[in-house]
Residue frames relative to the residue before (quaternion, step in Angstrom):
aa qw qx qy qz dx dy dz
M 1.0000 0.0000 0.0000 0.0000 0.00 0.00 0.00
Q 0.1790 -0.7587 0.6159 0.1141 3.55 -1.13 0.72
I 0.1359 -0.7866 0.6006 0.0442 3.55 -0.94 0.97
R 0.2367 -0.7433 0.6118 0.1315 3.54 -0.94 0.97
A 0.0600 0.8047 -0.5830 0.0951 3.58 -0.75 1.06
G 0.2352 0.7792 -0.5644 0.1379 3.53 -1.22 0.42
Y 0.2636 -0.7526 0.5886 0.1332 3.52 -1.37 0.02
D 0.0832 -0.7452 0.6583 0.0660 3.54 -1.35 0.37
I 0.0776 0.8210 -0.5477 0.1411 3.56 -0.24 1.33
A 0.0219 -0.8073 0.5895 -0.0168 3.58 -0.93 0.88
F 0.1554 -0.7779 0.6075 0.0413 3.53 -1.21 0.72
E 0.2079 -0.6896 0.6600 0.2137 3.48 -1.46 0.09
F 0.1001 -0.7962 0.5963 0.0210 3.56 -0.78 1.09
P 0.4104 -0.7204 0.4958 0.2583 3.63 -0.87 0.87
A 0.7848 0.0567 -0.0103 0.6170 3.58 1.23 -0.42
P 0.6576 -0.4648 0.3710 0.4625 3.63 -1.16 0.24
T 0.0326 -0.8365 0.5410 -0.0803 3.56 -0.69 1.15
P 0.4397 -0.6679 0.5235 0.2940 3.63 -0.86 0.86
L 0.0269 -0.8037 0.5918 -0.0565 3.55 -0.95 0.95
V 0.0997 -0.7585 0.6411 0.0611 3.56 -1.08 0.84
L 0.1421 -0.7850 0.6008 0.0515 3.56 -0.85 1.04
M 0.0819 -0.7542 0.6498 0.0467 3.55 -1.11 0.79
L 0.2529 0.8083 -0.4710 0.2468 3.55 0.44 1.31
D 0.5653 0.5774 -0.3963 0.4360 3.61 1.23 -0.18
I 0.5262 -0.6048 0.4761 0.3615 3.57 -1.14 0.54
R 0.6689 -0.5109 0.3525 0.4090 3.56 -1.22 0.45
P 0.6147 -0.5790 0.3875 0.3697 3.60 -1.06 0.71
E 0.6093 0.5803 -0.3604 0.4025 3.63 1.06 -0.65
R 0.7182 0.4295 -0.2482 0.4879 3.60 1.16 -0.52
E 0.4566 0.7217 -0.4432 0.2725 3.61 1.19 -0.16
N 0.6182 0.5422 -0.3507 0.4482 3.60 1.13 -0.54
D 0.6333 0.5273 -0.3295 0.4607 3.59 1.26 -0.27
L 0.4789 0.6816 -0.4401 0.3353 3.59 1.24 -0.14
I 0.2619 -0.7475 0.5945 0.1389 3.54 -0.95 0.99
T 0.7400 0.1040 -0.0957 0.6576 3.54 1.17 -0.65
P 0.5518 -0.6654 0.3856 0.3228 3.62 -0.95 0.76
Q 0.4439 -0.6056 0.5772 0.3210 3.51 -1.36 0.35
R 0.1127 0.7913 -0.5912 0.1079 3.57 -0.49 1.13
P 0.1782 -0.8139 0.5426 0.1071 3.60 0.07 1.21
V 0.2483 -0.7391 0.6114 0.1351 3.52 -1.12 0.79
F 0.1356 -0.7784 0.6094 0.0657 3.58 -1.02 0.84
E 0.0207 -0.7885 0.6142 -0.0251 3.55 -0.85 1.03
P 0.4436 -0.3490 -0.7874 0.2477 1.50 -0.95 2.33
W 0.6357 -0.5272 0.3954 0.4020 3.55 -1.29 0.36
V 0.0039 -0.7658 0.6431 -0.0043 3.54 -1.13 0.80
P 0.5100 -0.6061 0.4871 0.3678 3.62 -1.10 0.46
V 0.1309 -0.8036 0.5790 0.0427 3.57 -1.01 0.80
Q 0.2264 -0.7233 0.6335 0.1558 3.50 -1.36 0.41
R 0.1674 -0.7935 0.5795 0.0808 3.58 -0.75 1.03
Y 0.0751 0.7973 -0.5938 0.0781 3.57 -0.99 0.83
I 0.4034 -0.6690 0.5650 0.2654 3.56 -1.34 0.27
D 0.3332 -0.7645 0.5142 0.2001 3.60 -0.72 1.02
G 0.7575 -0.4293 0.2673 0.4128 3.56 -1.34 0.01
F 0.6930 0.4316 -0.2752 0.5077 3.60 1.25 -0.25
G 0.5970 -0.6043 0.3518 0.3932 3.58 1.26 0.18
N 0.4884 0.6589 -0.4350 0.3716 3.59 1.23 0.33
R 0.4040 -0.7061 0.5253 0.2494 3.58 -1.06 0.74
C 0.0772 -0.8160 0.5723 -0.0262 3.57 -0.72 1.14
T 0.1938 -0.7562 0.6148 0.1119 3.54 -1.27 0.52
R 0.1425 -0.8122 0.5655 0.0131 3.54 -0.70 1.19
M 0.1086 0.7985 -0.5802 0.1183 3.59 -0.97 0.86
L 0.3644 -0.6409 0.6040 0.3027 3.51 -1.41 -0.04
A 0.2560 -0.7866 0.5449 0.1373 3.56 -0.31 1.27
P 0.4482 -0.7041 0.4746 0.2795 3.62 -0.92 0.81
A 0.5996 -0.5194 0.4512 0.4088 3.55 -1.27 0.24
G 0.7263 0.4017 -0.3131 0.4616 3.55 -1.12 0.71
H 0.7863 -0.3122 0.2426 0.4748 3.55 -1.23 -0.56
F 0.0393 0.7813 -0.6207 0.0534 3.55 -0.96 0.94
R 0.0428 -0.8148 0.5766 -0.0418 3.56 -0.78 1.09
T 0.0123 -0.7630 0.6455 0.0321 3.54 -1.19 0.66
Y 0.0746 0.7962 -0.5954 0.0773 3.55 -0.98 0.83
A 0.0381 0.7757 -0.6286 0.0426 3.53 -1.28 0.49
E 0.0399 -0.7451 0.6629 0.0617 3.52 -1.33 0.48
F 0.0455 0.7913 -0.6075 0.0526 3.56 -1.08 0.71
T 0.3036 -0.7154 0.5942 0.2072 3.54 -1.32 0.30
V 0.0778 -0.8056 0.5873 -0.0055 3.55 -0.88 0.99
Y 0.4397 -0.6740 0.5280 0.2713 3.55 -1.11 0.71
D 0.0040 -0.7707 0.6372 0.0078 3.57 -1.10 0.74
S 0.5897 -0.6131 0.3977 0.3437 3.57 -1.08 0.72
G 0.3730 -0.7294 0.4918 0.2950 3.58 1.10 -0.65
H 0.5516 0.6054 -0.3955 0.4158 3.57 1.28 0.11
H 0.5367 -0.5771 0.4935 0.3677 3.55 -1.22 0.44
E 0.6099 -0.5616 0.4163 0.3733 3.56 -1.20 0.57
R 0.4991 -0.6647 0.4656 0.3039 3.54 -0.99 0.84
Q 0.2925 -0.7351 0.5897 0.1622 3.51 -1.20 0.66
G 0.3890 -0.7633 0.4821 0.1835 3.54 -1.14 0.61
W 0.1494 0.8169 -0.5459 0.1112 3.57 1.04 0.67
G 0.8072 0.2469 -0.2110 0.4929 3.54 -0.88 1.01
T 0.4967 0.6655 -0.4407 0.3409 3.60 1.22 -0.06
Y 0.4871 -0.6870 0.4958 0.2122 3.47 -1.29 0.70
Q 0.3407 -0.7161 0.5682 0.2197 3.59 -0.98 0.82
T 0.3499 -0.7657 0.5054 0.1891 3.56 -0.46 1.23
P 0.4617 -0.6626 0.5024 0.3089 3.64 -0.82 0.84
V 0.6329 -0.5685 0.3686 0.3747 3.55 -1.08 0.73
E 0.6779 0.5146 -0.3072 0.4259 3.58 0.90 -0.88
E 0.6968 0.4474 -0.2752 0.4885 3.61 1.22 -0.29
L 0.5040 0.6654 -0.4216 0.3541 3.61 1.24 -0.08
P 0.5395 -0.5817 0.4819 0.3721 3.62 -1.12 0.54
S 0.6013 -0.6084 0.3786 0.3534 3.57 -1.02 0.75
D 0.6748 0.5109 -0.3137 0.4303 3.60 1.01 -0.72
V 0.6080 0.5425 -0.3526 0.4601 3.59 1.28 -0.10
L 0.5333 0.6790 -0.3977 0.3105 3.60 1.14 -0.55
V 0.5776 0.5956 -0.3832 0.4060 3.62 1.10 -0.61
F 0.6895 0.4714 -0.2789 0.4739 3.59 1.14 -0.57
L 0.5831 0.5033 -0.3973 0.4989 3.54 1.28 0.52
M 0.6648 0.5510 -0.2808 0.4191 3.56 1.24 -0.39
G 0.6142 -0.5464 0.4248 0.3791 3.53 -1.29 0.40
S 0.0695 -0.7855 0.6144 0.0274 3.56 -1.21 0.53
R 0.8171 -0.3092 0.1699 0.4559 3.57 -1.34 0.07
Y 0.8147 0.2271 -0.0980 0.5244 3.60 0.80 -0.99
C 0.7074 0.4307 -0.2381 0.5073 3.60 1.26 -0.13
E 0.0578 -0.8456 0.5305 -0.0165 3.58 0.16 1.33
T 0.1828 -0.8214 0.5334 0.0861 3.55 0.15 1.28
D 0.6132 0.5646 -0.3602 0.4189 3.60 1.05 -0.66
L 0.7002 0.4732 -0.2753 0.4582 3.60 0.99 -0.78
L 0.7777 0.3440 -0.1748 0.4962 3.60 1.10 -0.58
S 0.3962 0.7444 -0.4684 0.2636 3.59 1.23 0.06
A 0.6875 0.4758 -0.2959 0.4619 3.58 0.78 -0.98
T 0.6304 0.5267 -0.3270 0.4671 3.57 1.02 -0.80
A 0.6523 0.5254 -0.3213 0.4419 3.58 0.89 -0.91
W 0.6997 0.4653 -0.2883 0.4592 3.58 0.84 -0.93
S 0.6381 0.5168 -0.3383 0.4597 3.59 1.08 -0.61
L 0.6984 0.4676 -0.2651 0.4726 3.58 1.10 -0.71
F 0.8415 0.2160 -0.0486 0.4928 3.57 0.88 -0.98
G 0.4120 0.7366 -0.4582 0.2787 3.58 1.24 0.05
H 0.6703 0.5024 -0.2964 0.4588 3.58 1.16 -0.55
T 0.5892 0.5937 -0.3754 0.3993 3.61 1.20 -0.32
A 0.5751 -0.5899 0.4373 0.3607 3.57 -1.18 0.54
A 0.4818 -0.6545 0.4965 0.3051 3.57 -0.92 0.91
G 0.6036 0.5234 -0.4111 0.4391 3.55 -0.88 0.96
W 0.8257 -0.2576 0.1624 0.4748 3.54 -1.25 -0.41
D 0.5896 0.5747 -0.3788 0.4227 3.61 1.04 -0.67
R 0.6608 0.4986 -0.3064 0.4699 3.59 1.01 -0.78
V 0.6271 0.5259 -0.3347 0.4670 3.60 1.00 -0.79
Q 0.6843 0.4749 -0.2931 0.4695 3.58 0.88 -0.91
A 0.6196 0.5354 -0.3504 0.4546 3.59 1.04 -0.69
I 0.6451 0.5054 -0.3181 0.4767 3.60 0.99 -0.78
T 0.6581 0.5071 -0.3099 0.4623 3.58 0.91 -0.90
D 0.6416 0.5156 -0.3210 0.4685 3.60 0.95 -0.85
Y 0.6552 0.5260 -0.3159 0.4407 3.56 0.91 -0.91
V 0.6831 0.4735 -0.2960 0.4707 3.60 0.81 -0.95
H 0.6210 0.5548 -0.3326 0.4427 3.58 0.98 -0.85
N 0.7423 0.4039 -0.2152 0.4894 3.58 0.96 -0.87
H 0.6555 0.5460 -0.3133 0.4173 3.58 1.11 -0.63
L 0.7624 0.3477 -0.1887 0.5121 3.59 1.01 -0.78
L 0.2857 -0.7156 0.6126 0.1759 3.54 -1.18 0.70
F 0.3617 -0.7356 0.5291 0.2192 3.58 -0.71 1.07
S 0.1713 0.7854 -0.5743 0.1551 3.57 -0.80 1.04
Y 0.3563 -0.7257 0.5495 0.2108 3.58 -0.59 1.14
G 0.6345 0.5693 -0.3275 0.4075 3.56 1.04 -0.77
N 0.7242 0.4006 -0.2321 0.5110 3.57 1.20 -0.49
A 0.3405 0.7534 -0.5001 0.2574 3.60 1.21 0.34
R 0.0725 0.7705 -0.6299 0.0650 3.55 -1.12 0.77
V 0.4138 -0.7576 0.4453 0.2378 3.58 -0.56 1.14
T 0.6888 0.4770 -0.2921 0.4612 3.61 1.15 -0.39
R 0.4658 0.7045 -0.4443 0.2989 3.62 1.22 -0.15
T 0.2543 -0.7661 0.5770 0.1242 3.56 -0.89 0.99
A 0.7009 -0.4396 0.3428 0.4450 3.56 -1.32 0.10
Y 0.6654 0.5030 -0.3109 0.4556 3.57 0.90 -0.88
E 0.6577 0.4958 -0.3108 0.4744 3.58 0.98 -0.79
A 0.6244 0.5220 -0.3409 0.4705 3.59 1.03 -0.72
W 0.6387 0.5225 -0.3241 0.4626 3.57 0.98 -0.83
Q 0.6742 0.4871 -0.2912 0.4726 3.59 0.98 -0.82
E 0.7521 0.4180 -0.2117 0.4634 3.57 0.87 -1.00
R 0.2648 -0.8194 0.4669 0.2010 3.58 1.30 -0.41
T 0.6827 0.4026 -0.3027 0.5293 3.56 1.03 0.75
G 0.2904 0.7614 -0.5536 0.1715 3.56 -1.25 0.31
V 0.4920 -0.6079 0.5196 0.3441 3.53 -1.34 -0.33
C 0.7978 -0.3407 0.1720 0.4668 3.58 -1.27 0.01
R 0.6324 0.5375 -0.3503 0.4341 3.61 0.98 -0.73
D 0.6460 0.5157 -0.3244 0.4598 3.60 1.07 -0.68
F 0.6033 0.5326 -0.3464 0.4820 3.58 1.09 -0.72
A 0.6798 0.4893 -0.2938 0.4606 3.58 0.88 -0.94
H 0.6602 0.5165 -0.3212 0.4406 3.60 0.87 -0.90
L 0.6792 0.4850 -0.3079 0.4568 3.58 0.87 -0.89
A 0.6597 0.4971 -0.3164 0.4665 3.60 0.93 -0.84
V 0.6287 0.5294 -0.3324 0.4626 3.59 0.97 -0.83
T 0.6772 0.5066 -0.2981 0.4425 3.58 0.86 -0.96
L 0.6759 0.4830 -0.2999 0.4690 3.59 0.89 -0.88
C 0.6253 0.5217 -0.3413 0.4695 3.60 1.03 -0.69
R 0.6689 0.4967 -0.3080 0.4594 3.58 0.84 -0.94
A 0.6326 0.5390 -0.3303 0.4474 3.57 1.01 -0.79
M 0.7093 0.4038 -0.2383 0.5264 3.58 1.22 -0.55
N 0.5492 -0.6587 0.3622 0.3651 3.59 1.27 0.50
I 0.4765 0.6154 -0.4650 0.4219 3.57 1.12 0.74
P 0.3850 -0.7219 0.5114 0.2629 3.66 -0.52 1.03
A 0.0526 0.7990 -0.5928 0.0858 3.57 -0.83 1.02
R 0.0682 -0.7983 0.5982 0.0169 3.56 -1.00 0.85
Y 0.4752 -0.6803 0.5038 0.2400 3.52 -1.20 0.77
C 0.0953 -0.7995 0.5927 0.0195 3.58 -1.01 0.87
T 0.0622 -0.7644 0.6388 0.0622 3.53 -1.23 0.55
G 0.2634 0.7695 -0.5509 0.1869 3.56 -1.13 0.63
Y 0.6830 -0.4491 0.3788 0.4340 3.52 -1.30 -0.49
L 0.0800 0.7658 -0.6364 0.0464 3.56 -1.07 0.77
G 0.1156 -0.8175 0.5633 0.0308 3.56 -0.19 1.28
D 0.5599 -0.5862 0.4644 0.3566 3.55 -1.32 0.24
I 0.2043 0.7864 -0.5411 0.2167 3.55 0.52 1.27
G 0.8280 0.1283 -0.1341 0.5292 3.55 -0.62 1.15
V 0.7062 0.3428 -0.2445 0.5692 3.58 1.29 0.19
P 0.6228 -0.5176 0.3954 0.4335 3.64 -1.17 0.31
A 0.5008 -0.6711 0.4604 0.2948 3.56 -0.94 0.90
L 0.3724 -0.7075 0.5564 0.2262 3.55 -1.06 0.81
P 0.5015 -0.6668 0.4552 0.3110 3.61 -1.08 0.60
D 0.5412 0.6487 -0.3970 0.3586 3.61 1.23 -0.36
P 0.5780 -0.5520 0.4536 0.3943 3.59 -1.18 0.45
M 0.5615 -0.6032 0.4390 0.3581 3.59 -1.10 0.65
D 0.0190 -0.7859 0.6165 -0.0449 3.53 -1.12 0.77
F 0.5497 -0.5103 0.4999 0.4332 3.54 -1.29 0.01
S 0.2690 -0.7732 0.5587 0.1329 3.56 -1.12 0.66
A 0.2491 -0.7398 0.6023 0.1669 3.55 -1.32 0.33
W 0.0743 0.7642 -0.6384 0.0546 3.55 -1.10 0.75
F 0.3487 -0.7396 0.5234 0.2397 3.62 -1.15 -0.29
E 0.2535 -0.7401 0.6019 0.1601 3.52 -1.34 0.30
V 0.1761 -0.7685 0.6074 0.0973 3.55 -1.09 0.74
R 0.3296 -0.7290 0.5656 0.1998 3.54 -1.16 0.67
M 0.0745 0.7852 -0.6040 0.1140 3.53 -0.59 1.24
D 0.8687 0.0114 -0.0020 0.4952 3.54 -0.98 0.90
G 0.7488 -0.4402 0.2125 0.4477 3.57 1.01 0.89
S 0.7299 0.3557 -0.2316 0.5358 3.61 1.25 0.00
W 0.4037 -0.6826 0.5524 0.2568 3.54 -1.29 0.48
Y 0.1145 -0.7916 0.5997 0.0256 3.56 -0.98 0.95
T 0.4220 -0.7076 0.5176 0.2310 3.55 -1.04 0.87
M 0.0019 0.7707 -0.6366 0.0268 3.54 -1.04 0.94
D 0.1079 -0.7905 0.6022 0.0277 3.57 -1.13 0.65
A 0.2427 -0.8172 0.5072 0.1269 3.56 -0.17 1.27
R 0.6012 0.5520 -0.3829 0.4326 3.60 1.11 -0.44
H 0.7885 0.3104 -0.1669 0.5041 3.60 0.71 -1.04
N 0.1471 -0.8535 0.4867 0.1141 3.57 1.20 -0.64
E 0.6717 0.3807 -0.3534 0.5283 3.55 0.86 1.02
P 0.5677 -0.5823 0.4387 0.3823 3.60 -1.10 0.59
R 0.1746 -0.8050 0.5629 0.0675 3.58 -0.93 0.91
I 0.3986 -0.6750 0.5698 0.2467 3.54 -1.39 0.22
G 0.8617 0.2486 -0.1385 0.4201 3.56 -1.12 0.71
R 0.3243 0.7356 -0.5321 0.2658 3.57 1.05 0.61
I 0.1107 -0.7968 0.5934 0.0264 3.61 -0.85 0.99
V 0.2738 -0.7958 0.5218 0.1391 3.57 -0.42 1.24
I 0.2387 -0.7338 0.6208 0.1386 3.54 -1.06 0.89
A 0.8226 -0.0883 0.1216 0.5484 3.58 0.76 -1.01
R 0.1574 -0.7491 0.6360 0.0977 3.51 -1.33 0.53
G 0.1683 0.7837 -0.5882 0.1078 3.56 -1.16 0.62
R 0.7305 -0.3955 0.3005 0.4688 3.54 -1.27 -0.30
D 0.7597 -0.1585 0.1268 0.6178 3.56 1.06 -0.80
A 0.7870 -0.3521 0.2148 0.4589 3.59 -1.29 -0.11
A 0.5789 0.5971 -0.3837 0.4015 3.61 1.11 -0.51
D 0.6819 0.4915 -0.2852 0.4605 3.59 1.12 -0.63
V 0.7932 0.3259 -0.1290 0.4980 3.59 1.12 -0.59
A 0.2047 0.7915 -0.5496 0.1721 3.60 1.07 0.62
I 0.4293 -0.7174 0.4790 0.2676 3.61 -0.77 0.96
T 0.7730 0.0838 -0.0911 0.6222 3.60 1.21 -0.43
T 0.0363 -0.7666 0.6411 0.0098 3.54 -1.02 0.88
S 0.0919 -0.8113 0.5774 -0.0028 3.56 -0.50 1.26
F 0.2539 -0.7724 0.5674 0.1302 3.56 -0.84 1.00
G 0.7309 0.2560 -0.2195 0.5933 3.51 0.82 1.14
P 0.6631 -0.5157 0.3509 0.4136 3.61 -1.23 0.28
H 0.1012 0.7724 -0.6223 0.0770 3.54 -1.19 0.61
A 0.2587 -0.7198 0.6122 0.2006 3.54 -1.34 0.18
L 0.3384 -0.7168 0.5752 0.2022 3.56 -0.95 0.95
T 0.1170 -0.8392 0.5305 0.0261 3.60 -0.56 1.15
R 0.7927 0.0766 -0.0566 0.6021 3.58 1.23 -0.30
F 0.0981 0.7791 -0.6136 0.0826 3.54 -1.04 0.83
D 0.1462 0.7847 -0.5784 0.1683 3.56 -0.16 1.33
V 0.0498 -0.7824 0.6208 -0.0059 3.57 -0.98 0.91
I 0.0770 -0.7865 0.6104 0.0541 3.59 -1.04 0.75
T 0.1064 0.7480 -0.6523 0.0604 3.55 -1.21 0.68
W 0.2773 0.7581 -0.5623 0.1795 3.58 -0.57 1.08
E 0.5248 -0.6089 0.4926 0.3335 3.53 -1.29 0.41
E 0.3273 -0.7529 0.5389 0.1887 3.56 -0.83 1.00
């Protein structure tokens, strides 16, 4: 299967402003590229590319004052298979986990494990440790939150989403990640492309999506509390503790977003 993906994003800056973009797909998927990722910058600016502490590819620059636009399109190969499920997998005890995985058990900016720990154990303490518990958490978040673009808020945390019972894909991911971590299941936040491949098309404009991954029995598995079903053609851009680690744009100064278009479709 071939998937066409890309973005077209524009800003207005009142003055030259440092900017970090996280828009390239993860390095692990670069060998699947059929056509290259070649971002265009208007006006052109010199850039510095680097890999951050979570293995995400980033682009650093000084955006000029005024209108600034970046866009790219590329084609990537995908197996066309649904994401694998981990039925029967074993939940590794904390004392046996690799040290570099422990960060995905701890609280973070949007994932307040301390506030939701007691709730998590009361809801899922009776479930069998392992994949059954992961699926129970995903089912709970899927049913507990109402998806609503109108109620989106960039500052909403997992605890606030749990209280308010509404949000967008990032809120579903944050709450599921937090409940998993509270149950000693390593969980990390992911962002990337998710087109309507193999499912009925949604009427909403295309956007980047958020989901999460859990580590079970030595492997990472993809989960999606918003859709709650295995999908085809998910393309990861970035992974981290929560949305603060994987912001697609980070501006070190005021700006206005004037355009934001995303495409993902099967060719």
